[in-house]
C-alpha positions as a printed NumPy array, in Angstrom:
array([[  0.   ,   0.   ,   0.   ],
       [  1.331,   3.421,  -0.927],
       [  1.878,   5.639,   2.078],
       [  0.378,   9.119,   2.527],
       [  2.861,  11.798,   1.558],
       [  3.62 ,  15.488,   1.872],
       [  3.206,  17.032,  -1.577],
       [  3.516,  20.756,  -0.799],
       [  4.377,  23.145,   1.991],
       [  4.814,  26.716,   3.171],
       [  6.587,  28.376,   6.101],
       [  6.749,  31.945,   7.377],
       [  9.849,  33.233,   9.121],
       [  9.423,  32.815,  12.868],
       [  9.829,  35.843,  15.102],
       [  7.928,  38.948,  16.155],
       [  5.235,  39.79 ,  13.596],
       [  3.444,  42.894,  14.823],
       [  1.866,  43.534,  11.438],
       [  0.334,  40.047,  11.281],
       [ -2.602,  38.356,  12.993],
       [ -3.408,  34.682,  13.496],
       [ -5.771,  35.022,  10.561],
       [ -3.256,  36.639,   8.211],
       [ -0.582,  34.069,   9.086],
       [ -3.012,  31.206,   8.456],
       [ -4.232,  32.629,   5.152],
       [ -0.69 ,  33.262,   3.95 ],
       [  0.677,  29.747,   4.477],
       [ -2.535,  27.997,   3.377],
       [ -2.434,  29.71 ,  -0.007],
       [  1.307,  29.253,  -0.428],
       [  1.175,  25.537,   0.442],
       [ -1.584,  24.863,  -2.1  ],
       [  0.364,  26.768,  -4.735],
       [  3.533,  24.839,  -3.895],
       [  1.643,  21.549,  -4.216],
       [  0.236,  22.672,  -7.55 ],
       [ -3.399,  22.122,  -6.597],
       [ -6.416,  24.377,  -6.255],
       [ -8.385,  24.893,  -3.038],
       [-11.295,  22.992,  -4.574],
       [ -9.169,  19.824,  -4.52 ],
       [ -8.792,  19.929,  -0.734],
       [-11.017,  17.362,   0.993],
       [-10.377,  18.352,   4.608],
       [ -8.595,  20.967,   6.709],
       [ -6.838,  20.479,  10.053],
       [ -5.573,  23.469,  12.018],
       [ -3.061,  23.159,  14.832],
       [ -3.482,  26.134,  17.205],
       [ -2.655,  25.935,  20.918],
       [ -3.833,  29.465,  21.878],
       [ -4.491,  28.982,  25.651],
       [ -4.981,  32.737,  25.85 ],
       [ -2.467,  34.033,  23.301],
       [ -5.096,  35.142,  20.799],
       [ -8.396,  36.944,  21.534],
       [ -9.857,  35.047,  18.57 ],
       [-10.565,  31.486,  19.6  ],
       [-12.517,  28.947,  17.484],
       [-10.017,  29.381,  14.662],
       [-10.514,  26.342,  12.383],
       [-12.639,  28.287,   9.896],
       [-10.014,  31.007,   9.506],
       [ -8.316,  28.714,   6.984],
       [-11.352,  29.209,   4.722],
       [-10.363,  32.864,   4.423],
       [ -7.627,  31.739,   2.022],
       [-10.203,  31.004,  -0.693],
       [-13.963,  30.991,  -1.135],
       [-13.507,  27.548,  -2.707],
       [-12.669,  26.186,   0.746],
       [-16.188,  27.014,   1.961],
       [-18.045,  23.987,   3.355],
       [-14.872,  21.871,   3.563],
       [-14.68 ,  20.059,   6.912],
       [-12.244,  21.955,   9.141],
       [-11.179,  21.019,  12.649],
       [ -8.803,  22.586,  15.147],
       [ -6.687,  20.171,  17.174],
       [ -4.547,  20.84 ,  20.227],
       [ -2.027,  18.822,  22.232],
       [  0.127,  21.441,  23.979],
       [  3.505,  21.994,  22.318],
       [  2.905,  18.945,  20.09 ],
       [ -0.19 ,  20.579,  18.574],
       [  1.394,  20.809,  15.113],
       [  2.205,  17.106,  14.963],
       [ -1.225,  16.279,  16.365],
       [ -2.672,  18.075,  13.327],
       [ -0.369,  16.184,  10.958],
       [ -1.224,  12.806,  12.486],
       [ -4.946,  13.636,  12.408],
       [ -4.662,  14.284,   8.677],
       [ -2.96 ,  10.919,   8.186],
       [ -5.752,   9.119,  10.037],
       [ -8.395,  10.776,   7.867],
       [ -6.563,   9.762,   4.69 ],
       [ -6.028,   6.197,   5.889],
       [ -9.725,   5.962,   6.786],
       [-10.386,   6.908,   3.137],
       [-12.446,   9.908,   4.201],
       [-10.108,  12.227,   2.28 ],
       [ -7.5  ,  12.066,  -0.45 ],
       [ -5.963,  15.493,   0.132],
       [ -5.75 ,  17.306,   3.473],
       [ -4.502,  20.815,   4.149],
       [ -2.694,  21.064,   7.513],
       [ -1.898,  24.451,   9.026],
       [ -0.091,  25.246,  12.291],
       [ -0.073,  28.746,  13.775],
       [  0.628,  30.771,  16.902],
       [  1.03 ,  34.43 ,  17.718],
       [  2.621,  34.809,  21.132],
       [  4.623,  38.037,  21.18 ],
       [  1.677,  40.408,  21.653],
       [  1.037,  38.831,  25.057],
       [  2.712,  40.363,  28.162],
       [  5.59 ,  38.267,  29.548],
       [  3.876,  37.299,  32.801],
       [  0.79 ,  36.169,  30.901],
       [  2.932,  34.134,  28.482],
       [  4.327,  32.262,  31.464],
       [  0.855,  31.535,  32.825],
       [ -0.385,  30.399,  29.411],
       [  2.505,  27.994,  28.893],
       [  2.21 ,  26.62 ,  32.416],
       [ -1.239,  25.346,  31.435],
       [  0.615,  22.582,  29.582],
       [  1.71 ,  21.198,  32.967],
       [ -0.254,  19.481,  35.748],
       [ -1.491,  22.53 ,  37.626],
       [ -2.384,  20.571,  40.755],
       [  1.328,  19.923,  41.295],
       [  3.101,  22.537,  39.173],
       [  0.713,  25.495,  39.06 ],
       [  2.774,  27.605,  41.47 ],
       [  6.159,  26.833,  39.908],
       [  8.347,  29.965,  39.819],
       [  9.398,  30.984,  36.281],
       [  6.467,  29.096,  34.749],
       [  7.214,  26.294,  32.309],
       [ 10.92 ,  27.161,  32.37 ],
       [ 10.703,  26.434,  36.084],
       [  9.306,  22.957,  35.367],
       [ 12.251,  22.15 ,  33.114],
       [ 14.611,  23.858,  35.548],
       [ 13.531,  21.293,  38.151],
       [ 14.044,  18.51 ,  35.597],
       [ 17.553,  19.799,  34.851],
       [ 18.387,  20.063,  38.546],
       [ 17.24 ,  16.49 ,  39.136],
       [ 19.223,  15.267,  36.128],
       [ 22.372,  16.968,  37.461],
       [ 21.836,  15.351,  40.85 ],
       [ 21.51 ,  11.894,  39.304],
       [ 24.057,  12.082,  36.501],
       [ 26.397,  14.947,  37.405],
       [ 26.68 ,  18.578,  36.307],
       [ 25.876,  18.811,  32.604],
       [ 26.332,  22.565,  32.17 ],
       [ 28.997,  22.076,  29.49 ],
       [ 26.772,  19.718,  27.486],
       [ 23.78 ,  22.067,  27.675],
       [ 25.894,  24.999,  26.5  ],
       [ 27.245,  22.872,  23.638],
       [ 23.686,  21.995,  22.57 ],
       [ 22.666,  25.654,  22.666],
       [ 25.76 ,  26.698,  20.712],
       [ 25.211,  23.952,  18.101],
       [ 21.609,  24.935,  17.49 ],
       [ 22.375,  28.641,  17.282],
       [ 25.222,  27.894,  14.872],
       [ 22.861,  25.801,  12.726],
       [ 20.18 ,  28.476,  12.797],
       [ 22.403,  31.155,  11.249],
       [ 21.742,  29.858,   7.723],
       [ 18.058,  29.054,   8.226],
       [ 16.003,  31.788,   6.508],
       [ 12.997,  30.934,   8.704],
       [ 14.854,  31.153,  12.032],
       [ 13.99 ,  33.816,  14.572],
       [ 17.559,  34.158,  15.885],
       [ 20.236,  33.874,  13.201],
       [ 23.281,  34.503,  15.361],
       [ 26.159,  32.202,  16.304],
       [ 26.367,  32.84 ,  20.042],
       [ 29.285,  30.47 ,  20.63 ],
       [ 29.958,  28.049,  23.473],
       [ 31.586,  30.569,  25.806],
       [ 28.585,  32.91 ,  25.759],
       [ 26.125,  30.034,  26.253],
       [ 28.197,  28.547,  29.082],
       [ 28.762,  31.661,  31.179],
       [ 26.248,  33.492,  33.311],
       [ 26.128,  37.169,  32.343],
       [ 23.808,  40.159,  32.256],
       [ 22.751,  39.077,  28.761],
       [ 22.549,  35.398,  29.725],
       [ 21.214,  35.174,  33.291],
       [ 19.949,  32.084,  35.044],
       [ 16.224,  31.658,  34.434],
       [ 15.33 ,  28.54 ,  36.431],
       [ 17.58 ,  26.103,  38.26 ],
       [ 20.711,  25.535,  36.146],
       [ 18.995,  26.79 ,  32.967],
       [ 20.158,  30.117,  31.568],
       [ 18.436,  32.227,  28.934],
       [ 20.384,  30.436,  26.191],
       [ 18.923,  27.132,  27.411],
       [ 15.352,  28.274,  26.705],
       [ 13.459,  28.421,  23.396],
       [ 12.087,  31.695,  22.114],
       [  8.661,  33.304,  22.301],
       [  7.543,  33.421,  18.683],
       [  4.929,  34.214,  16.074],
       [  4.671,  32.166,  12.902],
       [  2.876,  29.615,  10.784],
       [  3.594,  26.613,   8.589],
       [  1.418,  24.475,   6.341],
       [  1.479,  21.111,   4.581],
       [ -0.565,  19.493,   1.857],
       [ -0.783,  15.763,   2.557],
       [ -2.19 ,  13.363,  -0.041],
       [ -2.91 ,   9.651,  -0.205],
       [ -0.311,   7.503,  -1.919],
       [ -2.153,   7.239,  -5.222],
       [ -2.631,  10.99 ,  -5.508],
       [  0.923,  11.697,  -4.342],
       [  2.276,   9.507,  -7.145],
       [  0.95 ,  12.039,  -9.669],
       [  2.47 ,  15.096,  -7.986],
       [  5.684,  16.967,  -8.667],
       [  7.191,  15.89 ,  -5.327],
       [  6.184,  13.502,  -2.56 ],
       [  7.704,  12.834,   0.868],
       [  6.121,   9.734,   2.364],
       [  5.35 ,   8.876,   5.974],
       [  7.342,   5.678,   6.276],
       [  6.49 ,   5.296,   9.957],
       [  4.995,   7.179,  12.862],
       [  4.256,   6.848,  16.553],
       [  2.183,   8.643,  19.175],
       [  2.516,   7.844,  22.875],
       [  0.635,   9.847,  25.507],
       [  1.995,   9.669,  29.054],
       [  0.669,  10.672,  32.47 ],
       [  0.328,  14.42 ,  32.975],
       [  1.584,  14.433,  36.605],
       [  5.373,  14.146,  36.69 ],
       [  4.992,  12.467,  40.085],
       [  3.562,   9.353,  38.368],
       [  6.703,   8.674,  36.31 ],
       [ 10.472,   8.992,  36.238],
       [ 10.633,  12.388,  34.583],
       [ 14.312,  11.963,  33.674],
       [ 13.589,   9.084,  31.316],
       [ 11.04 ,  10.546,  28.851],
       [  9.499,   7.095,  28.441],
       [  6.728,   8.383,  26.164],
       [  9.403,   9.667,  23.802],
       [ 11.078,   6.239,  23.832],
       [  7.766,   4.521,  23.086],
       [  6.871,   6.876,  20.217],
       [ 10.293,   6.299,  18.645],
       [  9.882,   2.529,  19.108],
       [  6.514,   2.587,  17.324],
       [  7.705,   4.741,  14.432],
       [ 10.969,   2.905,  13.79 ],
       [  9.192,  -0.469,  13.929],
       [  6.517,   0.662,  11.477],
       [  9.174,   2.059,   9.147],
       [ 11.306,  -1.07 ,   9.434],
       [ 14.448,   0.973,  10.117],
       [ 16.786,   1.76 ,  13.004],
       [ 18.116,   5.039,  14.331],
       [ 21.361,   4.368,  12.463],
       [ 19.466,   4.528,   9.153],
       [ 18.362,   8.131,   9.689],
       [ 20.101,  11.004,   7.914],
       [ 18.908,  13.643,  10.403],
       [ 16.525,  14.298,  13.28 ],
       [ 14.505,  17.388,  14.141],
       [ 13.826,  17.06 ,  17.865],
       [ 11.934,  19.127,  20.421],
       [ 14.543,  21.285,  22.166],
       [ 12.138,  23.547,  24.043],
       [ 14.979,  23.603,  26.579],
       [ 18.492,  22.262,  26.116],
       [ 17.93 ,  19.694,  28.869],
       [ 15.075,  18.29 ,  26.776],
       [ 17.358,  17.667,  23.787],
       [ 19.927,  16.05 ,  26.095],
       [ 17.38 ,  13.635,  27.573],
       [ 15.91 ,  12.978,  24.109],
       [ 19.301,  11.681,  22.943],
       [ 18.866,   8.955,  25.544],
       [ 15.146,   8.419,  25.007],
       [ 15.539,   7.889,  21.249],
       [ 18.307,   5.356,  21.896],
       [ 21.286,   7.372,  20.699],
       [ 23.067,   6.867,  24.036],
       [ 22.392,   4.863,  27.211],
       [ 20.557,   6.549,  30.074],
       [ 22.653,   9.198,  31.784],
       [ 25.146,   9.421,  28.915],
       [ 23.401,  11.901,  26.629],
       [ 26.313,  14.321,  26.967],
       [ 28.459,  11.946,  24.91 ],
       [ 26.341,  12.614,  21.821],
       [ 27.092,  16.338,  21.841],
       [ 30.619,  16.238,  23.294],
       [ 31.774,  13.65 ,  20.753],
       [ 30.155,  15.521,  17.871],
       [ 27.572,  12.869,  16.937],
       [ 24.719,  15.373,  16.647],
       [ 26.623,  18.093,  14.8  ],
       [ 25.645,  18.76 ,  11.191],
       [ 28.552,  16.624,   9.967],
       [ 28.192,  13.985,  12.696],
       [ 26.764,  10.475,  12.624],
       [ 23.232,  11.762,  13.278],
       [ 22.717,  15.514,  12.768],
       [ 20.132,  16.765,  15.267],
       [ 18.298,  20.024,  14.633],
       [ 20.174,  21.166,  11.521],
       [ 17.434,  23.838,  11.312],
       [ 18.586,  25.363,  14.597],
       [ 15.729,  23.684,  16.441],
       [ 13.255,  25.504,  18.628],
       [ 16.252,  27.117,  20.326],
       [ 17.225,  29.26 ,  17.319],
       [ 14.286,  28.847,  14.926],
       [ 11.673,  29.812,  17.518],
       [  8.705,  28.007,  19.029],
       [  5.262,  29.354,  18.012],
       [  3.479,  26.506,  19.783],
       [  0.835,  25.426,  17.251],
       [  3.202,  25.824,  14.299],
       [  6.23 ,  23.973,  15.671],
       [  5.318,  20.404,  14.726],
       [  4.189,  21.436,  11.241],
       [  7.442,  23.382,  10.819],
       [  9.468,  20.29 ,  11.753],
       [  7.72 ,  18.318,   8.992],
       [  8.171,  21.117,   6.443],
       [ 11.892,  21.488,   7.106],
       [ 12.451,  17.728,   7.101],
       [ 10.603,  17.402,   3.779],
       [ 12.788,  20.184,   2.387],
       [ 15.885,  18.273,   3.502],
       [ 14.745,  15.097,   1.749],
       [ 13.969,  17.002,  -1.455],
       [ 17.34 ,  18.737,  -1.409],
       [ 15.632,  22.111,  -1.026],
       [ 16.879,  23.094,   2.46 ],
       [ 19.072,  25.939,   1.256],
       [ 21.752,  26.858,   3.769],
       [ 20.93 ,  24.079,   6.216],
       [ 20.988,  21.11 ,   3.83 ],
       [ 22.331,  17.832,   5.187],
       [ 24.136,  16.21 ,   2.226],
       [ 22.462,  13.172,   0.678],
       [ 19.605,  13.092,   3.194],
       [ 17.339,  10.086,   2.577],
       [ 15.498,   9.468,   5.879],
       [ 14.423,  12.055,   8.442],
       [ 13.115,  11.55 ,  11.968],
       [ 10.935,  14.082,  13.779],
       [ 10.144,  14.19 ,  17.501],
       [  7.609,  16.75 ,  18.722],
       [  6.677,  16.856,  22.411],
       [  3.814,  18.405,  24.342],
       [  4.321,  19.249,  27.998],
       [  7.128,  17.524,  29.868],
       [  7.209,  14.391,  27.667],
       [  3.425,  13.985,  27.941],
       [  2.342,  14.14 ,  24.282],
       [  4.981,  12.397,  22.189],
       [  4.874,  12.222,  18.371],
       [  7.436,  10.733,  16.001],
       [  7.374,  10.729,  12.206],
       [  9.831,   8.986,   9.862],
       [  9.89 ,  10.613,   6.416],
       [ 11.331,   9.356,   3.131],
       [ 11.141,  10.933,  -0.297],
       [  8.984,   8.801,  -2.609],
       [  8.859,  11.12 ,  -5.614]])
């Protein structure tokens, strides 16, 4: 059976977009993705919008905003999905289910968020809603505080990893310099990321500002088609495998340093694809905080538990290493507009596999892995992509 495939895409630069709205961002990428796929809006069977919101936008109930891209989208089924910071991948996976159920042949997926208009204190409260408020609702520094506690616990169990975290931050900022969509295109260097300073203060626990992803506006879109339709298109990047593992929301019910939901999602996706981690050309992973990328090295099976630092210190995850991780710059440099992030990961991975990732291209990329996470390893999505046309 031919697998569903990405046949077109669009991506705004991520950053501060004062002149844009959620609606204008959605309309822009929806139209551009359809044009890139070479299809008209009348050929779309269904629409899925990934939009976290949680207070960022006064306009809620946003699924029908996609219809603003063309009158020919009127009466198409449109649904908004949400799964915290994995909202974008939730939208992608929902589209795949609809196609596999034969309820649609072509689905338009859009991910969007506009965060920067919201005051800083309110941003923190909004993001903290992706944690278990019964236990974590009073955490100082909001969601950064949650991951600050995770980092502190990791240091207590496995030793001080400040060098490794700074190396991850420096790698991702270095990678982001050449990414035209990245919010921060500046090589900060290891020394700046490692040292506390007025420009790089501690934010929560051992995490400094350079350990934390950016507050962002932006949107991305995909056109996903069934295998038969994709075979007639100009380009097609197939979903060779995927996994979705949802874990307990309370961190107290699990070993938070193991990201077991991440491990399970990777296990599902690699098994379905019939490949191993060693077969992948690159991975885009969810570095909302540098400690998350470090633990994800272990959870995906790149290193044993407690040895994630080896992957960065020995150069495995550098762009020229055995498994480049976040050649886009990741959330750290590219930005993290919540609802758009997972869609962005799929767009940039598809670009890599089509040889169209100008500036950030991994040579001879054939297989890409994507890990998108909601909350503290609560919603865990993995996709394995391979170019099929």
